[in-house]
C-alpha positions as CSV (number, residue, x, y, z in Angstrom):
1,X,-29.6,9.2,9.4
2,X,-31.2,7.6,6.4
3,X,-29.1,4.5,6.6
4,X,-30.4,2.7,3.5
5,X,-29.6,5.5,1.2
6,X,-26.1,5.9,2.6
7,X,-25.4,2.2,2.4
8,X,-25.7,2.2,-1.4
9,X,-23.5,5.2,-1.9
10,X,-20.5,2.9,-1.5
11,X,-21.6,0.8,-4.4
12,X,-21.8,3.9,-6.6
13,X,-18.4,4.9,-5.4
14,X,-17.0,1.4,-6.2
15,X,-18.4,1.6,-9.7
16,X,-17.0,5.0,-10.3
17,X,-13.7,4.0,-8.9
18,X,-13.6,1.1,-11.3
19,X,-13.7,3.6,-14.1
20,X,-11.1,5.8,-12.5
21,X,-8.6,3.2,-11.7
22,X,-8.9,1.4,-15.0
23,X,-7.1,3.9,-17.2
24,X,-7.6,4.1,-20.9
25,X,-4.2,2.5,-21.3
26,X,-5.2,-0.6,-19.3
27,X,-4.5,-3.8,-21.3
28,X,-6.4,-6.3,-19.2
29,X,-7.9,-9.2,-21.0
30,X,-11.4,-10.4,-20.3
31,X,-10.4,-13.9,-21.1
32,X,-10.8,-16.6,-18.5
33,X,-9.3,-20.1,-18.9
34,X,-10.0,-21.0,-15.3
35,X,-7.0,-18.9,-13.9
36,X,-8.0,-16.0,-11.8
37,X,-4.6,-14.5,-12.6
38,X,-5.9,-13.9,-16.2
39,X,-8.3,-11.4,-14.7
40,X,-5.6,-9.3,-13.2
41,X,-4.3,-6.3,-15.2
42,X,-1.0,-5.0,-13.7
43,X,-1.1,-2.0,-16.0
44,X,-4.1,-0.5,-14.2
45,X,-3.0,2.7,-12.5
46,X,0.2,3.0,-14.5
47,X,-0.4,6.4,-16.0
48,X,-1.9,9.8,-14.8
49,X,0.2,9.5,-11.7
50,X,-1.3,6.3,-10.4
51,X,2.3,5.2,-10.0
52,X,1.7,1.4,-10.0
53,X,4.2,-0.9,-11.7
54,X,3.5,-3.7,-14.1
55,X,6.6,-5.9,-13.4
56,X,7.1,-9.2,-11.6
57,X,6.7,-9.9,-7.9
58,X,5.3,-12.5,-5.6
59,X,3.0,-11.7,-2.7
60,X,4.8,-9.4,-0.2
61,X,8.1,-10.2,-1.9
62,X,11.3,-8.3,-1.2
63,X,11.8,-8.0,-5.0
64,X,9.6,-6.2,-7.5
65,X,11.4,-6.6,-10.8
66,X,9.9,-4.0,-13.2
67,X,10.8,-1.7,-16.1
68,X,11.6,1.9,-15.5
69,X,10.7,4.4,-18.2
70,X,12.0,7.6,-16.6
71,X,9.1,8.3,-14.5
72,X,9.9,9.4,-10.9
73,X,8.3,6.3,-9.4
74,X,9.3,3.9,-12.2
75,X,6.9,3.1,-15.0
76,X,4.6,5.5,-16.9
77,X,2.4,4.0,-19.6
78,X,2.5,7.2,-21.6
79,X,6.3,6.8,-22.1
80,X,8.0,4.6,-24.7
81,X,11.6,4.0,-23.6
82,X,12.8,1.6,-21.0
83,X,16.0,2.6,-19.1
84,X,16.3,-0.7,-17.2
85,X,14.6,-3.4,-15.3
86,X,15.2,-2.7,-11.6
87,X,14.7,-4.6,-8.4
88,X,12.7,-2.4,-6.1
89,X,9.3,-0.6,-6.6
90,X,6.5,0.4,-4.4
91,X,2.9,0.3,-5.7
92,X,1.1,3.7,-6.0
93,X,3.4,5.9,-3.9
94,X,3.7,9.5,-4.5
95,X,7.4,10.1,-4.4
96,X,10.5,8.6,-5.9
97,X,12.0,5.6,-4.2
98,X,13.8,2.4,-5.1
99,X,14.6,1.5,-8.7
100,X,17.8,-0.1,-7.6
101,X,20.2,-1.7,-10.1
102,X,18.4,-1.1,-13.4
103,X,19.5,-3.9,-15.8
104,X,19.1,-3.6,-19.6
105,X,20.2,-5.9,-22.5
106,X,21.8,-4.2,-25.5
107,X,23.8,-5.2,-28.6
108,X,27.0,-3.8,-30.0
109,X,29.7,-1.8,-28.3
110,X,29.1,-0.3,-24.9
111,X,29.7,3.5,-25.2
112,X,27.0,5.1,-23.1
113,X,26.7,4.8,-19.3
114,X,23.8,7.1,-18.7
115,X,20.6,5.1,-18.8
116,X,18.7,8.0,-20.1
117,X,20.9,7.8,-23.2
118,X,21.1,4.1,-23.8
119,X,17.3,3.5,-23.0
120,X,15.6,1.2,-25.4
121,X,12.4,2.1,-27.3
122,X,9.4,-0.3,-27.1
123,X,5.8,-0.5,-28.1
124,X,2.9,-1.5,-25.9
125,X,1.8,-3.8,-28.8
126,X,4.7,-6.1,-27.9
127,X,4.2,-5.9,-24.1
128,X,2.3,-8.0,-21.6
129,X,2.1,-8.5,-17.9
130,X,0.4,-10.9,-15.5
131,X,1.0,-11.6,-11.8
132,X,4.6,-12.8,-11.4
133,X,5.5,-12.2,-15.1
134,X,6.4,-9.4,-17.5
135,X,7.5,-9.4,-21.1
136,X,8.4,-6.8,-23.6
137,X,10.0,-6.7,-27.1
138,X,12.6,-3.9,-27.4
139,X,13.2,-2.0,-30.6
140,X,16.7,-3.4,-30.6
141,X,15.2,-6.8,-31.4
142,X,15.7,-8.2,-27.9
143,X,12.9,-9.8,-26.0
144,X,13.1,-9.3,-22.2
145,X,11.1,-11.4,-19.7
146,X,10.9,-11.0,-15.9
147,X,9.7,-13.2,-13.1
148,X,10.5,-13.4,-9.4
149,X,10.7,-15.2,-6.1
150,X,10.4,-13.6,-2.7
151,X,14.1,-12.4,-2.6
152,X,15.2,-12.8,-6.2
153,X,14.4,-11.4,-9.6
154,X,14.9,-13.6,-12.7
155,X,15.5,-12.3,-16.1
156,X,15.4,-14.0,-19.5
157,X,16.8,-12.2,-22.5
158,X,16.4,-13.5,-26.1
159,X,18.9,-11.7,-28.3
160,X,19.4,-11.5,-32.1
161,X,22.3,-13.5,-33.4
162,X,25.4,-11.6,-32.5
163,X,28.7,-11.9,-30.7
164,X,28.1,-8.6,-28.9
165,X,25.0,-9.4,-26.7
166,X,25.4,-7.3,-23.6
167,X,23.7,-7.0,-20.3
168,X,24.3,-3.6,-18.5
169,X,24.1,-3.5,-14.7
170,X,23.9,0.2,-13.6
171,X,24.7,0.5,-10.0
172,X,25.0,4.3,-9.9
173,X,21.5,5.2,-11.3
174,X,18.1,4.5,-9.7
175,X,14.9,6.3,-8.9
176,X,16.2,7.6,-5.5
177,X,19.1,10.0,-5.1
178,X,22.4,8.0,-5.2
179,X,24.9,8.3,-2.4
180,X,27.5,5.7,-3.4
181,X,27.7,2.5,-5.3
182,X,30.2,-0.2,-6.1
183,X,30.2,-3.1,-8.6
184,X,32.5,-6.2,-8.7
185,X,32.7,-9.0,-11.2
186,X,33.4,-12.0,-9.1
187,X,33.9,-14.7,-11.8
188,X,32.7,-15.4,-15.3
189,X,29.1,-15.7,-14.3
190,X,28.7,-13.5,-11.2
191,X,28.4,-9.8,-10.5
192,X,28.0,-8.2,-7.1
193,X,26.9,-4.6,-6.2
194,X,26.5,-2.4,-3.2
195,X,24.1,0.6,-3.6
196,X,23.5,3.3,-1.1
197,X,20.9,5.9,-1.7
198,X,18.2,8.1,-0.1
199,X,15.2,9.9,-1.3
200,X,11.4,9.6,-1.1
201,X,9.5,12.9,-0.7
202,X,12.4,14.5,1.0
203,X,16.0,13.3,1.2
204,X,15.4,10.8,4.0
205,X,17.8,7.9,4.5
206,X,20.3,6.6,3.6
207,X,19.8,2.9,3.1
208,X,21.9,0.2,1.4
209,X,20.9,-2.7,-0.8
210,X,23.3,-5.5,-1.7
211,X,22.8,-7.6,-4.8
212,X,24.4,-10.7,-6.4
213,X,23.5,-11.6,-10.0
214,X,24.3,-15.1,-11.4
215,X,24.1,-15.7,-15.1
216,X,23.1,-19.0,-16.8
217,X,26.3,-19.3,-18.8
218,X,29.8,-17.7,-18.8
219,X,30.5,-14.3,-20.2
220,X,32.7,-13.9,-23.3
221,X,33.8,-10.5,-22.1
222,X,33.1,-7.9,-19.4
223,X,34.0,-4.5,-18.2
224,X,33.0,-1.8,-15.7
225,X,32.7,2.0,-15.7
226,X,33.4,5.0,-13.5
227,X,32.1,8.5,-14.1
228,X,31.1,7.6,-17.6
229,X,34.5,6.0,-18.6
230,X,34.1,2.4,-19.7
231,X,37.1,0.1,-19.0
232,X,36.9,-3.3,-20.9
233,X,38.3,-6.1,-18.7
234,X,38.0,-4.2,-15.5
235,X,36.5,-6.2,-12.6
236,X,35.4,-3.4,-10.3
237,X,34.0,0.1,-10.5
238,X,31.7,2.6,-9.0
239,X,29.3,3.2,-11.8
240,X,28.3,-0.2,-13.3
241,X,29.3,-3.2,-15.3
242,X,28.6,-4.9,-18.6
243,X,28.9,-8.5,-19.4
244,X,28.9,-9.9,-22.9
245,X,27.6,-13.1,-24.5
246,X,27.9,-14.7,-28.0
247,X,24.4,-15.5,-29.1
248,X,25.1,-16.5,-32.7
249,X,23.9,-20.0,-31.8
250,X,22.3,-19.9,-28.3
251,X,20.3,-16.7,-28.3
252,X,18.9,-16.9,-24.7
253,X,20.6,-15.7,-21.6
254,X,19.1,-16.1,-18.1
255,X,20.1,-14.3,-14.9
256,X,19.0,-14.4,-11.3
257,X,19.6,-11.4,-9.0
258,X,19.3,-11.8,-5.3
259,X,18.7,-8.8,-3.0
260,X,19.5,-8.2,0.7
261,X,19.3,-5.1,3.0
262,X,21.8,-6.7,5.4
263,X,25.0,-7.4,3.5
264,X,26.5,-9.2,0.6
265,X,26.5,-12.5,2.6
266,X,22.8,-12.1,2.9
267,X,22.4,-11.6,-0.9
268,X,24.5,-14.7,-1.5
269,X,22.4,-16.7,1.0
270,X,19.2,-15.6,-0.6
271,X,20.6,-16.6,-4.0
272,X,21.4,-20.1,-2.7
273,X,18.1,-20.5,-1.0
274,X,15.9,-19.2,-3.9
275,X,18.1,-19.3,-7.1
276,X,19.2,-22.0,-9.3
277,X,15.9,-22.7,-11.1
278,X,15.2,-22.1,-14.7
279,X,13.1,-19.2,-15.7
280,X,10.0,-21.1,-16.7
281,X,10.0,-23.0,-13.4
282,X,10.2,-19.8,-11.5
283,X,7.4,-18.2,-13.5
284,X,5.2,-21.2,-13.0
285,X,5.7,-21.1,-9.2
286,X,5.0,-17.3,-9.1
287,X,1.8,-17.8,-11.0
288,X,0.8,-20.6,-8.6
289,X,1.4,-18.4,-5.6
290,X,-0.7,-15.7,-7.0
291,X,-3.5,-18.1,-8.0
292,X,-3.6,-19.4,-4.5
293,X,-3.9,-15.9,-3.0
294,X,-6.6,-14.8,-5.5
295,X,-8.5,-18.0,-5.0
296,X,-9.1,-17.1,-1.4
297,X,-11.9,-14.8,-2.8
298,X,-14.2,-16.1,-5.6
299,X,-16.9,-13.9,-7.0
300,X,-19.9,-14.7,-9.1
301,X,-22.0,-12.2,-11.1
302,X,-21.0,-8.6,-11.7
303,X,-19.8,-7.2,-15.0
304,X,-16.5,-8.2,-16.7
305,X,-15.1,-4.7,-15.7
306,X,-16.1,-5.2,-12.1
307,X,-14.4,-8.6,-12.0
308,X,-11.3,-7.3,-13.6
309,X,-11.1,-4.4,-11.3
310,X,-11.8,-6.5,-8.3
311,X,-9.1,-9.1,-8.9
312,X,-6.6,-6.4,-10.0
313,X,-7.3,-4.7,-6.7
314,X,-6.9,-7.9,-4.8
315,X,-3.6,-8.5,-6.5
316,X,-2.3,-5.0,-5.5
317,X,-3.5,-5.4,-2.0
318,X,-0.9,-8.2,-1.6
319,X,2.1,-6.5,-3.0
320,X,3.1,-4.8,0.3
321,X,4.4,-4.6,3.0
322,X,7.5,-6.5,1.9
323,X,9.7,-9.1,3.3
324,X,12.7,-7.4,4.9
325,X,14.5,-10.4,6.4
326,X,16.9,-12.7,4.5
327,X,16.4,-16.4,4.1
328,X,18.5,-16.9,7.3
329,X,16.2,-14.6,9.3
330,X,18.6,-11.7,9.6
331,X,17.3,-8.1,8.9
332,X,18.7,-4.6,9.2
333,X,17.0,-2.8,12.0
334,X,16.1,0.9,12.6
335,X,19.0,1.1,15.0
336,X,21.4,0.5,12.0
337,X,22.3,-2.9,13.3
338,X,21.7,-6.5,12.2
339,X,19.0,-8.5,14.0
340,X,17.5,-12.0,13.5
341,X,13.8,-12.6,13.3
342,X,13.1,-15.7,15.3
343,X,9.8,-17.4,14.7
344,X,8.5,-14.9,12.3
345,X,9.2,-13.1,9.0
346,X,10.3,-9.5,9.3
347,X,8.5,-7.1,7.0
348,X,9.2,-3.5,6.0
349,X,7.8,-0.6,4.0
350,X,4.9,1.0,5.9
351,X,2.6,3.5,4.4
352,X,0.6,3.5,7.6
353,X,-1.3,6.8,7.2
354,X,-3.0,5.1,4.2
355,X,-3.0,1.5,5.0
356,X,-4.4,1.6,8.6
357,X,-7.9,2.5,7.1
358,X,-8.4,-0.5,4.8
359,X,-5.4,-2.8,3.9
360,X,-4.6,-3.7,7.5
361,X,-8.1,-5.0,7.9
362,X,-8.1,-6.8,4.6
363,X,-4.9,-8.6,5.3
364,X,-6.1,-9.6,8.8
365,X,-9.1,-11.2,7.0
366,X,-7.3,-12.9,4.1
367,X,-3.7,-13.2,5.1
368,X,-3.7,-13.3,9.0
369,X,-0.4,-15.3,9.3
370,X,1.5,-12.6,7.3
371,X,-0.5,-9.9,9.0
372,X,0.6,-11.1,12.5
373,X,4.2,-11.1,11.4
374,X,3.7,-7.6,10.0
375,X,2.4,-6.5,13.4
376,X,5.3,-8.2,15.1
377,X,7.7,-6.4,12.8
378,X,6.3,-3.0,13.7
379,X,6.7,-3.8,17.4
380,X,10.3,-4.9,16.6
381,X,11.0,-1.5,15.0
382,X,10.2,0.1,18.4
383,X,12.3,-2.5,20.3
384,X,15.2,-2.2,17.9
385,X,15.2,1.5,17.1
386,X,13.5,3.1,20.1
387,X,10.2,4.3,18.6
388,X,7.3,3.1,16.5
389,X,7.3,4.1,12.8
390,X,5.2,6.6,10.9
391,X,6.1,6.0,7.2
392,X,9.0,3.5,7.0
393,X,10.9,2.6,3.9
394,X,13.3,-0.3,4.4
395,X,15.2,0.4,7.6
396,X,14.5,4.2,7.3
397,X,11.9,6.5,8.9
398,X,10.8,9.0,6.2
399,X,8.3,10.9,8.5
400,X,6.0,11.3,5.5
401,X,2.4,12.1,6.3
402,X,1.1,13.2,9.7
403,X,-0.9,12.2,12.7
404,X,-0.5,8.8,14.5
405,X,-1.3,6.0,12.0
406,X,0.7,3.3,13.8
407,X,-1.7,3.2,16.7
408,X,-4.9,2.2,14.7
409,X,-2.7,-0.1,12.7
410,X,-1.6,-2.0,15.8
411,X,-4.9,-1.8,17.6
412,X,-6.5,-3.4,14.5
413,X,-4.0,-6.3,14.9
414,X,-5.0,-6.5,18.6
415,X,-8.7,-6.6,17.8
416,X,-8.2,-9.2,15.2
417,X,-6.3,-11.5,17.6
418,X,-3.0,-11.1,15.8
419,X,-1.0,-9.8,18.9
420,X,-1.5,-12.9,21.1
421,X,1.7,-13.5,23.1
422,X,3.0,-10.0,22.8
423,X,0.0,-7.7,23.5
424,X,1.8,-6.0,26.4
425,X,4.9,-5.4,24.4
426,X,2.8,-3.7,21.7
427,X,0.9,-1.8,24.3
428,X,4.1,-0.5,26.0
429,X,5.3,0.8,22.6
430,X,1.9,2.4,21.8
431,X,1.6,4.1,25.2
432,X,5.1,5.5,24.8
433,X,4.3,6.8,21.4
434,X,0.9,8.3,22.6
435,X,2.2,10.1,25.6
436,X,5.5,11.6,24.3
437,X,7.6,12.5,21.3
438,X,10.9,10.8,20.1
439,X,14.1,12.2,21.5
440,X,16.0,14.7,19.3
441,X,18.6,12.2,18.2
442,X,15.9,9.8,16.9
443,X,15.2,10.2,13.2
444,X,11.4,9.9,13.7
445,X,9.0,12.7,14.7
446,X,6.2,10.5,16.1
447,X,3.4,12.6,17.4
448,X,5.4,15.8,16.9
449,X,2.7,18.1,18.2
450,X,1.9,15.9,21.2
451,X,2.9,18.3,24.0
452,X,0.4,20.9,22.8
453,X,-2.2,18.4,22.0
454,X,-2.1,16.9,25.5
455,X,-1.8,20.3,27.3
456,X,-4.3,22.3,25.2
457,X,-6.5,19.7,23.6
458,X,-5.4,20.4,20.0
459,X,-2.4,20.4,17.7
460,X,-1.7,23.9,16.6
461,X,-1.3,24.9,13.0
462,X,2.0,26.8,12.7
463,X,2.4,28.2,9.2
464,X,6.0,28.1,7.9
465,X,7.3,26.4,11.0
466,X,10.8,24.9,10.1
467,X,11.0,21.2,9.8
468,X,12.5,19.7,12.9
469,X,13.6,16.6,11.0
470,X,13.3,15.3,7.4
471,X,9.8,14.5,6.3
472,X,6.5,16.2,7.0
473,X,5.6,18.2,10.1
474,X,2.5,17.7,12.2
475,X,2.5,21.5,12.9
476,X,1.8,22.2,9.2
477,X,-1.5,20.2,9.5
478,X,-2.8,21.0,12.9
479,X,-6.5,20.6,12.2
480,X,-6.3,17.1,10.6
481,X,-3.5,16.1,13.0
482,X,-5.9,16.8,15.9
483,X,-8.5,14.6,14.4
484,X,-5.9,11.8,13.7
485,X,-4.5,12.0,17.2
486,X,-8.1,11.8,18.7
487,X,-8.9,8.8,16.5
488,X,-5.8,7.0,17.7
489,X,-6.5,7.8,21.3
490,X,-10.0,6.3,21.0
491,X,-8.6,3.1,19.6
492,X,-5.8,2.9,22.2
493,X,-8.4,3.4,24.9
494,X,-10.2,0.3,23.8
495,X,-7.0,-1.7,23.8
496,X,-6.0,-0.4,27.2
497,X,-9.4,-1.4,28.6
498,X,-9.1,-4.9,27.0
499,X,-5.7,-5.4,28.7
500,X,-7.0,-4.1,32.1
501,X,-5.3,-0.7,32.1
502,X,-8.4,1.1,33.3
503,X,-6.7,4.4,34.2
504,X,-5.0,4.6,30.8
505,X,-8.3,3.7,29.1
506,X,-10.1,6.6,30.8
507,X,-7.4,9.1,30.0
508,X,-7.2,8.1,26.3
509,X,-11.0,8.0,26.0
510,X,-11.2,11.6,27.3
511,X,-8.5,12.7,24.8
512,X,-10.4,11.1,22.0
513,X,-13.0,13.9,22.4
514,X,-10.4,16.5,21.5
515,X,-11.8,16.5,18.0
516,X,-14.4,18.9,19.4
517,X,-11.7,21.5,20.1
518,X,-11.1,22.2,16.4
519,X,-14.7,22.6,15.5
520,X,-15.6,26.1,14.5
521,X,-19.3,26.9,15.2
522,X,-19.0,30.0,13.0
523,X,-18.4,27.9,9.9
524,X,-19.9,24.6,11.0
525,X,-16.7,22.8,10.0
526,X,-13.5,21.6,11.6
527,X,-10.8,24.3,11.3
528,X,-7.2,24.9,12.2
529,X,-6.2,26.8,15.4
530,X,-3.0,28.6,15.9
531,X,-0.8,28.4,19.0
532,X,-2.8,31.0,20.8
533,X,-6.0,29.0,20.2
534,X,-7.5,31.3,17.6
535,X,-9.1,29.8,14.5
536,X,-6.8,30.6,11.6
537,X,-6.5,30.3,7.9
538,X,-9.3,30.4,5.4
539,X,-12.9,30.1,6.7
540,X,-13.8,28.4,3.4
541,X,-14.2,24.7,4.1
542,X,-13.2,23.9,0.5
543,X,-9.7,25.3,1.3
544,X,-7.1,23.0,2.8
545,X,-5.6,25.2,5.5
546,X,-4.2,23.0,8.2
547,X,-5.4,19.8,6.6
548,X,-3.1,17.2,5.2
549,X,-4.0,16.2,1.6
550,X,-7.6,17.2,2.1
551,X,-10.0,19.9,3.2
552,X,-12.6,20.4,6.0
553,X,-15.2,18.8,3.6
554,X,-13.3,15.5,3.7
555,X,-12.0,15.6,7.3
556,X,-15.4,16.5,8.8
557,X,-16.2,12.7,8.7
558,X,-12.9,11.6,10.4
559,X,-14.6,11.0,13.8
560,X,-15.4,7.2,13.6
561,X,-15.1,6.9,17.3
562,X,-18.1,9.2,17.9
563,X,-20.3,9.7,14.9
564,X,-23.3,10.9,17.0
565,X,-21.1,13.6,18.6
566,X,-19.8,14.7,15.2
567,X,-23.4,14.8,13.9
568,X,-24.4,16.9,16.8
569,X,-21.7,19.4,16.1
570,X,-22.8,19.7,12.5
571,X,-26.3,20.5,13.7
572,X,-28.1,17.2,14.0
573,X,-29.3,14.5,11.7
574,X,-31.1,16.6,9.2
575,X,-28.1,18.9,8.8
576,X,-25.8,16.0,8.5
577,X,-27.9,14.3,5.8
578,X,-27.9,17.6,3.8
579,X,-24.1,17.8,4.3
580,X,-23.7,14.2,3.0
581,X,-26.0,14.9,0.0
582,X,-23.8,17.9,-0.9
583,X,-20.6,16.0,-0.2
584,X,-21.5,13.2,-2.6
585,X,-23.5,15.3,-5.1
586,X,-26.1,12.8,-4.3
587,X,-28.8,13.6,-6.9
588,X,-26.2,13.6,-9.7
589,X,-24.6,10.5,-8.4
590,X,-27.8,8.6,-8.7
591,X,-28.3,9.6,-12.3
592,X,-24.6,9.2,-13.4
593,X,-22.3,7.5,-10.9
594,X,-19.2,7.4,-13.2
595,X,-19.7,10.9,-14.6
596,X,-20.2,12.4,-11.2
597,X,-17.1,10.8,-9.9
598,X,-15.1,12.1,-12.8
599,X,-16.5,15.6,-13.1
600,X,-17.6,16.5,-9.6
601,X,-15.7,14.4,-7.1
602,X,-12.3,14.6,-8.8
603,X,-12.2,18.1,-10.2
604,X,-14.0,19.9,-7.3
605,X,-15.5,19.1,-4.0
606,X,-15.9,16.8,-2.2
607,X,-13.5,14.1,-3.1
608,X,-10.4,13.3,-5.1
609,X,-9.0,9.9,-5.6
610,X,-5.3,9.4,-4.8
611,X,-2.7,6.8,-5.8
612,X,-2.7,3.3,-4.4
613,X,-0.2,3.9,-1.6
614,X,0.9,0.3,-1.1
615,X,-2.5,-1.2,-1.5
616,X,-4.9,1.1,0.4
617,X,-7.1,2.1,-2.4
618,X,-7.1,-1.4,-3.8
619,X,-8.1,-2.8,-0.4
620,X,-10.8,-0.2,-0.3
621,X,-12.2,-1.5,-3.5
622,X,-12.0,-5.2,-2.5
623,X,-13.7,-4.6,0.8
624,X,-16.4,-2.3,-0.6
625,X,-17.1,-4.8,-3.3
626,X,-17.5,-7.7,-0.8
627,X,-19.9,-5.7,1.3
628,X,-17.7,-5.4,4.5
629,X,-15.9,-2.2,5.4
630,X,-13.9,-1.2,8.5
631,X,-15.9,1.8,9.5
632,X,-13.9,2.3,12.7
633,X,-10.3,1.7,11.8
634,X,-8.4,0.5,14.8
635,X,-11.4,-1.2,16.2
636,X,-13.3,-4.4,15.1
637,X,-16.4,-2.9,13.5
638,X,-17.2,-4.1,10.0
639,X,-19.8,-1.9,8.3
640,X,-22.2,-3.6,6.0
641,X,-22.6,-2.1,2.5
642,X,-24.2,-3.5,-0.6
643,X,-21.9,-6.0,-2.4
644,X,-21.4,-5.5,-6.1
645,X,-21.4,-9.3,-6.8
646,X,-24.2,-11.8,-6.5
647,X,-22.1,-14.0,-4.5
648,X,-18.6,-13.9,-2.9
649,X,-17.0,-17.0,-1.3
650,X,-14.1,-16.3,1.1
651,X,-11.7,-19.1,2.2
652,X,-10.3,-18.1,5.6
653,X,-7.5,-19.4,7.8
654,X,-9.2,-21.5,10.5
655,X,-6.5,-20.7,13.0
656,X,-7.8,-17.1,13.1
657,X,-11.3,-17.5,11.6
658,X,-12.7,-20.7,13.1
659,X,-15.6,-21.0,10.5
660,X,-13.0,-21.4,7.8
661,X,-15.2,-19.8,5.1
662,X,-17.7,-17.0,4.6
663,X,-20.3,-16.7,1.8
664,X,-21.7,-13.2,1.1
665,X,-24.8,-13.2,-1.2
666,X,-26.7,-10.3,-2.8
667,X,-28.8,-11.8,-5.6
668,X,-29.7,-9.4,-8.3
669,X,-27.4,-6.6,-7.1
670,X,-26.9,-4.0,-9.8
671,X,-27.0,-0.4,-10.6
672,X,-30.7,-0.3,-10.3
673,X,-31.3,-2.8,-7.4
674,X,-28.8,-1.2,-5.0
675,X,-30.7,-0.6,-1.8
676,X,-30.5,-3.0,1.2
677,X,-33.9,-4.4,2.1
678,X,-32.7,-6.9,4.7
679,X,-29.6,-8.7,6.0
680,X,-29.4,-12.2,7.4
681,X,-26.5,-13.8,9.2
682,X,-26.5,-17.6,9.1
683,X,-30.2,-17.3,8.3
684,X,-31.1,-15.0,11.2
685,X,-32.4,-11.5,10.6
686,X,-29.7,-8.8,11.3
687,X,-30.9,-5.3,11.8
688,X,-27.6,-3.5,12.6
689,X,-25.5,-1.9,10.0
690,X,-22.3,-3.6,11.2
691,X,-20.8,-6.8,12.5
692,X,-18.1,-7.2,15.1
693,X,-15.0,-9.4,14.5
694,X,-16.3,-11.7,17.2
695,X,-19.5,-12.2,15.3
696,X,-17.7,-12.6,12.0
697,X,-15.4,-15.3,13.3
698,X,-18.1,-17.9,13.5
699,X,-20.3,-16.7,10.7
700,X,-20.7,-18.8,7.6
701,X,-23.2,-16.8,5.6
702,X,-24.0,-13.2,5.2
703,X,-27.1,-12.6,3.0
704,X,-28.2,-9.2,1.6
705,X,-31.6,-8.7,0.1
706,X,-31.5,-5.7,-2.3
707,X,-34.1,-3.8,-4.2
708,X,-34.7,-0.7,-6.3
709,X,-35.9,1.6,-3.5
710,X,-34.8,2.5,0.0
711,X,-36.2,0.5,2.9
712,X,-36.3,0.9,6.7
713,X,-33.4,-1.5,7.2
714,X,-30.6,0.0,9.3
715,X,-32.4,3.2,10.2
716,X,-33.0,2.8,13.9
717,X,-30.6,4.5,16.4
718,X,-29.4,1.2,17.8
719,X,-28.4,0.0,14.3
720,X,-25.5,2.4,14.0
721,X,-21.9,1.5,14.9
722,X,-21.0,1.9,18.6
723,X,-19.7,5.1,20.2
724,X,-16.2,4.3,21.6
725,X,-16.1,5.6,25.1
């Protein structure tokens, strides 16, 4: 294949993605006063169903304190009323979840208890956000400011001069579907809630969050409500509570809300551990945390838009997964029991179908200590609850998406050296998952179509098959599920071989070729097969029959374990090159990258951008911009692609990356000089189109030479990534 030409396609895609992600409503400043946080625009992706949130969080924090405007996933830039500032949000997900305990400051008498009715109008002209901080002026004359620690959200409200300055804490309303709620006023500064709900794409759950809110000064009055009836002076209720302050002299009220998924004692402990500091001190520390994370990657060159998009993407790549354990180490497991994380931090919220392709690798590179704990947490889910997760929210399996994403997620951790000390524990869980299905009483579906896949070599597409459990069904996506299972088998085979399980390795490697069983020679594309083995559904590859959130045009490339085999099925190198040209609308892409992405990729074949899904698209942008990309997710192959910056300096954790730093250079890289002419690693010529993790560990410099025309670099057969056998 014409490797030099393909290499630069990624740059064109990154440029186009920058335009797509940076919505017209984005309010990023181009100012730089030496702080990388000033380059981050939290509003990017907050309209047109990007589903990001602009509120306050620290890296991987349990709390994401952010405004809710009535949009299903929280904030929509196109709306102009805020219902409350709630504690839990997920970046870029496609279905409603979280939004627990929306809090809103008001003035006057409390007569409304529906947050859609008492919502406050606001203008974007009086709104700003930066990592760890959010501020908005409400039409009521109140200024609201938000910041956060790992397990608490801190609010500061500046009221007009009034003796009826209220803060409403709505326990009964959130983004998810409520099951039950309770609120209790403990003393003249403290409110406690317990909120149970379920939701996401289908009514999965339930889960419970516990909160304690401590105010900076005593209330002058309070009350609660049940079913819309407000009772002044009541200390408990099922709907919510209001507390009142006199701001005729002191107009500012601060409050810290601590969260726990374990119990009220956990929330109180988190408040003791992380509360008690003034708003400005918390804000300053949150900014410092983000500055430290962003400073791990420093870029030079590129346009202001590319830099803004890059650091905004780097920011979103570090929002999830989220801390799930309390300050004392306790966490609520998938067996509905309390456990204690000893020697590690327990994490939760797993959009694995998305993040196994990009974010897992980025965090292994830039945040390996946290990435190790994340991998340990996933293994703990199996050991606590009996099976590995597919798409987990808090302590709940949602069964959203399909295939077997947890396998390449954990094999990535293995290849990156993050499983040391518990490799066999992880392998046992992966083997169980790869060779069976969860029992009927378990909420997860795992590899739901595994019996047919193992027996027949493919997962069947069964139109209209009833859902066995809440969530998605692998039987509704048989074609793409076969490809996903085969990819996972390939990666597990490599792990088995590395651990000395040769028989297992041979068995999984053989299964990794099952992708061939859903290739239809009649159409030249992968295609769904029914339970009898017959190809079924539309023969048009632009249709999505049997493919999950895609078509045969996208999924034809999901064979990273055996690209030569896939190319052979298509008809050889010439046919594959022609297919790639059509897929990327190559001639139009060269002339107009952004326009082609908008008009061809998005609205027709071959590609449509999705939302961020807990950092996966953001990580895609970061890695592509640096010039390193995980072309075989689940293995340790880093594909080389043209960087978009003249220089990138990465500061790496020496415990996992012995060199401690990596400098990537591509002098003169631009929209015209976009073709790789040569690559040097620590001064030595490098002819392959990839690096292994082993090579990357000791590397200090990766130098690209770029030019205006294609070269012969990377075009030899041995330059391609390895076939995994």
